[in-house]
C-alpha positions as CSV (number, residue, x, y, z in Angstrom):
1,X,-27.1,23.7,4.2
2,X,-24.8,25.5,1.8
3,X,-22.0,24.2,-0.3
4,X,-18.4,24.7,1.0
5,X,-14.8,24.0,0.1
6,X,-14.3,22.6,3.6
7,X,-14.2,18.8,3.7
8,X,-16.2,19.0,7.0
9,X,-19.3,20.1,5.0
10,X,-19.2,17.0,2.8
11,X,-18.9,14.8,6.0
12,X,-21.9,16.6,7.5
13,X,-23.9,16.1,4.3
14,X,-23.1,12.4,4.2
15,X,-23.9,12.0,7.9
16,X,-27.3,13.7,7.3
17,X,-28.1,11.4,4.4
18,X,-27.6,8.4,6.6
19,X,-29.9,9.4,9.5
20,X,-32.6,6.7,9.5
21,X,-35.8,8.9,9.8
22,X,-34.8,12.2,8.2
23,X,-32.1,11.1,5.7
24,X,-32.3,9.7,2.2
25,X,-34.0,6.3,2.2
26,X,-31.7,4.9,-0.5
27,X,-28.5,6.1,1.3
28,X,-29.8,4.7,4.6
29,X,-30.3,1.2,3.1
30,X,-26.7,0.9,1.7
31,X,-23.8,-1.0,3.2
32,X,-20.1,-1.5,2.3
33,X,-20.9,-4.3,-0.2
34,X,-23.6,-2.4,-2.0
35,X,-21.5,0.8,-2.3
36,X,-18.2,-1.0,-3.3
37,X,-19.3,-1.3,-7.0
38,X,-19.9,2.5,-7.2
39,X,-16.5,3.2,-5.7
40,X,-14.9,1.1,-8.4
41,X,-17.0,2.8,-11.1
42,X,-16.1,6.3,-9.9
43,X,-12.4,5.5,-10.0
44,X,-12.9,4.4,-13.7
45,X,-14.7,7.7,-14.4
46,X,-11.8,9.6,-13.0
47,X,-9.5,7.7,-15.3
48,X,-11.8,8.4,-18.2
49,X,-11.8,12.2,-17.6
50,X,-8.0,12.1,-17.5
51,X,-7.8,10.2,-20.7
52,X,-10.1,12.8,-22.4
53,X,-8.2,15.7,-21.0
54,X,-11.4,17.2,-19.6
55,X,-10.4,19.0,-16.4
56,X,-13.8,20.3,-15.6
57,X,-15.1,16.8,-15.8
58,X,-12.1,15.6,-13.8
59,X,-12.9,18.0,-11.0
60,X,-16.4,16.7,-10.8
61,X,-15.4,13.0,-11.0
62,X,-12.7,13.5,-8.2
63,X,-15.5,14.9,-6.1
64,X,-17.6,11.8,-6.8
65,X,-14.7,9.6,-5.8
66,X,-14.1,11.6,-2.7
67,X,-17.7,11.1,-1.8
68,X,-17.1,7.3,-1.9
69,X,-14.3,7.6,0.7
70,X,-16.6,9.8,2.9
71,X,-19.4,7.3,2.5
72,X,-17.4,4.3,3.6
73,X,-15.9,6.3,6.5
74,X,-19.4,7.3,7.6
75,X,-20.7,3.7,7.6
76,X,-17.5,2.6,9.5
77,X,-18.1,5.4,12.1
78,X,-21.7,4.3,12.6
79,X,-20.5,0.8,13.7
80,X,-17.7,2.2,15.8
81,X,-14.8,1.1,13.7
82,X,-13.2,4.4,12.4
83,X,-14.1,7.8,11.1
84,X,-12.9,10.0,8.2
85,X,-10.2,11.6,10.3
86,X,-8.7,8.2,11.0
87,X,-8.5,7.5,7.3
88,X,-6.7,10.8,6.8
89,X,-4.3,10.1,9.7
90,X,-3.6,6.6,8.3
91,X,-2.6,7.8,4.9
92,X,-0.6,10.7,6.1
93,X,1.3,8.4,8.5
94,X,2.0,6.0,5.7
95,X,3.2,8.7,3.2
96,X,5.5,10.3,5.8
97,X,6.9,6.9,6.8
98,X,7.5,5.8,3.2
99,X,9.4,8.9,2.3
100,X,12.1,9.4,4.9
101,X,14.3,10.9,2.2
102,X,11.8,13.8,2.1
103,X,10.3,14.0,5.6
104,X,13.0,12.3,7.7
105,X,15.9,13.8,9.6
106,X,19.1,15.1,8.0
107,X,20.7,11.7,7.8
108,X,17.7,10.1,6.1
109,X,17.4,13.0,3.7
110,X,21.1,13.0,2.7
111,X,20.9,9.2,2.1
112,X,18.1,9.6,-0.4
113,X,15.9,6.8,-1.4
114,X,18.3,3.8,-1.1
115,X,17.7,0.8,-3.3
116,X,15.2,-1.5,-1.6
117,X,14.1,1.1,1.0
118,X,10.5,1.2,-0.2
119,X,10.1,-2.6,0.0
120,X,11.8,-2.6,3.4
121,X,9.4,-0.1,4.8
122,X,6.4,-1.9,3.3
123,X,7.7,-5.2,4.8
124,X,7.9,-3.5,8.2
125,X,4.3,-2.2,7.9
126,X,3.1,-5.7,6.9
127,X,4.8,-7.2,10.0
128,X,3.1,-4.5,12.2
129,X,-0.3,-5.3,10.6
130,X,0.2,-9.0,11.3
131,X,1.1,-8.3,15.0
132,X,-1.9,-6.0,15.3
133,X,-4.2,-8.7,13.9
134,X,-2.8,-11.3,16.3
135,X,-3.4,-8.9,19.2
136,X,-7.0,-8.6,18.2
137,X,-7.4,-12.4,18.1
138,X,-7.6,-12.5,14.2
139,X,-5.8,-14.6,11.7
140,X,-2.4,-12.9,11.1
141,X,-2.9,-13.0,7.4
142,X,-5.5,-10.4,6.3
143,X,-5.7,-11.8,2.7
144,X,-4.9,-15.5,3.3
145,X,-1.7,-17.4,3.8
146,X,-0.2,-17.6,0.4
147,X,2.5,-15.3,-0.9
148,X,0.3,-14.0,-3.7
149,X,-2.9,-13.7,-1.6
150,X,-2.3,-10.0,-0.9
151,X,-3.1,-9.1,-4.5
152,X,-6.7,-7.9,-4.3
153,X,-9.3,-10.2,-6.0
154,X,-11.5,-7.2,-6.9
155,X,-8.9,-5.8,-9.4
156,X,-9.8,-5.9,-13.1
157,X,-8.6,-9.3,-14.3
158,X,-5.9,-8.0,-16.6
159,X,-4.5,-5.7,-13.9
160,X,-4.6,-8.5,-11.3
161,X,-2.7,-10.8,-13.7
162,X,0.0,-8.1,-14.0
163,X,0.2,-7.7,-10.2
164,X,0.4,-11.4,-9.6
165,X,3.2,-11.7,-12.2
166,X,5.1,-8.8,-10.8
167,X,5.0,-10.1,-7.3
168,X,6.0,-13.6,-8.4
169,X,8.9,-12.0,-10.3
170,X,10.2,-10.5,-7.0
171,X,11.2,-13.9,-5.8
172,X,12.7,-15.0,-9.1
173,X,9.7,-16.8,-10.7
174,X,9.8,-15.1,-14.0
175,X,11.1,-15.3,-17.6
176,X,14.5,-13.7,-18.2
177,X,13.3,-12.0,-21.4
178,X,10.3,-11.6,-23.7
179,X,11.2,-14.0,-26.5
180,X,10.4,-17.2,-24.7
181,X,7.0,-15.8,-23.7
182,X,6.1,-15.7,-27.4
183,X,6.7,-19.4,-27.6
184,X,4.5,-19.8,-24.5
185,X,1.7,-17.9,-26.2
186,X,2.0,-20.1,-29.3
187,X,1.8,-23.1,-27.0
188,X,-1.3,-21.7,-25.3
189,X,-2.9,-21.1,-28.8
190,X,-2.2,-24.7,-29.7
191,X,-3.9,-25.9,-26.5
192,X,-6.8,-23.6,-27.2
193,X,-7.2,-25.1,-30.6
194,X,-7.3,-28.6,-29.1
195,X,-9.9,-27.5,-26.6
196,X,-12.0,-26.0,-29.4
197,X,-11.8,-29.3,-31.3
198,X,-13.0,-31.0,-28.2
199,X,-16.0,-28.7,-27.9
200,X,-16.1,-28.7,-24.1
201,X,-16.8,-25.2,-22.7
202,X,-14.8,-25.7,-19.5
203,X,-11.4,-26.5,-21.1
204,X,-12.0,-23.8,-23.8
205,X,-12.5,-21.2,-21.1
206,X,-9.4,-22.4,-19.2
207,X,-7.2,-22.3,-22.2
208,X,-8.5,-18.9,-23.3
209,X,-7.7,-17.6,-19.9
210,X,-4.2,-19.1,-20.0
211,X,-3.6,-17.4,-23.3
212,X,-4.7,-14.0,-22.0
213,X,-2.5,-14.5,-18.9
214,X,0.5,-15.2,-21.2
215,X,-0.3,-12.1,-23.2
216,X,-0.3,-9.9,-20.1
217,X,3.1,-11.4,-19.2
218,X,4.5,-10.5,-22.6
219,X,3.2,-7.0,-22.2
220,X,4.9,-6.7,-18.8
221,X,8.2,-7.7,-20.3
222,X,7.7,-5.2,-23.1
223,X,7.0,-2.5,-20.5
224,X,3.4,-2.2,-21.7
225,X,0.4,-2.1,-19.5
226,X,-2.2,-4.5,-20.8
227,X,-5.2,-2.5,-19.6
228,X,-3.9,0.7,-21.2
229,X,-3.0,-1.2,-24.5
230,X,-6.5,-2.8,-24.6
231,X,-8.1,0.6,-23.8
232,X,-6.3,2.1,-26.8
233,X,-7.5,-0.7,-29.0
234,X,-11.0,-0.4,-27.8
235,X,-11.1,3.3,-28.7
236,X,-9.5,2.6,-32.1
237,X,-12.3,0.0,-32.7
238,X,-15.0,2.5,-31.6
239,X,-13.6,5.2,-33.8
240,X,-13.4,3.0,-36.9
241,X,-16.8,1.6,-36.4
242,X,-18.2,5.1,-36.1
243,X,-16.5,5.9,-39.4
244,X,-18.4,2.9,-41.0
245,X,-21.6,4.1,-39.4
246,X,-21.2,7.7,-40.7
247,X,-20.2,6.5,-44.2
248,X,-23.3,4.3,-44.5
249,X,-25.6,7.1,-43.3
250,X,-24.0,9.4,-45.9
251,X,-25.1,6.9,-48.6
252,X,-28.6,6.6,-47.3
253,X,-27.9,3.2,-45.7
254,X,-27.4,2.0,-42.1
255,X,-25.7,-0.6,-40.1
256,X,-28.8,-2.7,-40.1
257,X,-29.2,-2.6,-43.9
258,X,-25.5,-3.0,-44.9
259,X,-24.0,-6.4,-45.7
260,X,-20.8,-7.6,-44.0
261,X,-18.9,-7.1,-47.2
262,X,-20.0,-3.4,-47.4
263,X,-19.1,-2.8,-43.8
264,X,-15.7,-4.5,-44.3
265,X,-14.9,-2.3,-47.3
266,X,-15.7,0.8,-45.2
267,X,-13.7,-0.6,-42.3
268,X,-10.6,-0.8,-44.6
269,X,-11.2,2.8,-45.6
270,X,-11.4,3.8,-41.9
271,X,-8.0,2.0,-41.3
272,X,-6.5,3.9,-44.2
273,X,-8.0,7.2,-43.1
274,X,-6.5,7.1,-39.5
């Protein structure tokens, strides 16, 4: 079998890997649950390649992510649920429907994207999904019965906090400005101090989580993405720590040999250098 730019070749390869007797033993053993973590990991690796501006790497990582889509579609086809073509049809249908100002008739195109149109279309799609689930004898709510239950549980915690807050804000449950959230953060810090004084792990964890949630809320009001902000800080920490490591090596020392005071002094140099 030869490589190809045609998506059908990738589908053929995935199907071959899943054949019980002649395929790859590891691939044959996998299921939706075991593959899901790899799908999430590949999405992060795509984001990492973008952040590094490495387009060669991005091309490869996008291929890895595409493989995940093909993998899940292949497993779904094996149990008679849907195939890759159905996935493509579903997303093309959704994109055309959600962009009537681009793909619609002359009237829709001239109207443009009216305020609230996107949410109106999504609401219609949700109603259709509910009706389809009822017709199949399933619970009409695919993620539960609460207003916020449609926010995926598998999202990174900071991102899920943001999505929960954004959705609650749509029905008016929100601060009107950022300043009061700073007071809320100070309140949460005070409660964390009390929990620390009590020494009970459970309350400490709860109050720490409340503080993080409030910080995400502040970032949202400041038009800052918490994941992106923390990612930037992570990289800054890594870079400065590497500076300390290199400086110690240059003086015939090491991280293991250096004292905290020595590392702190070099850390301050790193802050001044960048």
